[in-house]
Every structure is written in C-alpha cells, then in structure tokens.
C-alpha positions, -999 to +999 in steps of 0.1 A: -133+074-413-155+101-398-170+126-425-152+159-429-161+181-402-148+212-386-133+194-362-099+170-368-106+143-384-078+120-363-097+135-333-130+123-349-115+091-353-103+086-318-136+097-302-155+070-326-129+047-319-132+044-282-169+044-282-160+018-304-138-001-279-168+010-251-197-008-275-173-038-281-165-042-242-198-040-231-208-078-236-175-089-226-180-072-189-214-080-187-208-113-190-179-110-161-209-090-136-233-128-143-207-147-137-194-138-108-229-130-095-236-166-101-207-177-085-212-158-055-249-171-055-232-210-057-207-202-028-231-189-011-251-218-014-225-248-007-222-224+028-256-228+035-253-269+031-229-269+052-240-248+078-275-272+077-251-308+077-238-293+106-270-285+125-284-312+116-249-336+130-256-318+160-289-328+170-284-361+161-259-362+185-282-342+212-311-365+212-286-400+206-272-383+243-304-382+252-318-414+241-288-427+256-301-417+289-332-426+288-315-458+286-295-456+309-319-441+334-346-468+325-324-496+337-311-482+365-348-478+372-354-513+376-326-517+390-335-501+418-370-518+415-354-553+420-330-549+451-360-529+464-378-561+460-349-585+473-338-567+501-380-566+511-384-603+513-347-607+531-368-590+558-395-615+558 
C-alpha cells in the first residue's frame, strides 16, 4: 500500500498496480515482437530460397533445351553434307 497522501489510498493503489502491470508486461511484449520479427525474417528467407531455386531450374531447363537444339542442328548439318557428297558422286 502507498504512503499516506491527500489522494484516496484506493486511487493511489489502483494507479500503482496499473503501472506495475505495464512494467510486468513489457518483457513479454518485447519477446513477442522479437519472435514476430524473427519469424517474418525466416519466412522471407524461405521465400527467397524458393524463388532462387525456381529461377535456377528455369535456367537449367533453358540451357538443356539449347544444348539439345545444338546437338540436333549439328546432326542435321552433318547429314546434309553427307547427302550432298553422295549426290555429287552419283552425278559423276
């Protein structure tokens, strides 16, 4: 109980208890804010990792497609040269 003052002791006790509650809640609120900030940061990290993986897969797929296209185009050119040589020999 508070010391004797000109204010009613019940009012003084009420204000003191309210202030004590605020001070008591501060660590819990601070930890809640910390947990929310940490979970948001981890969520963004997972999102960035997923995005990077998707972009890497797209790049790998594009390079595979270009590699296969190059292989097929080399094969076709070789066949065309071979066919042209055979036709030239038949003409002679």
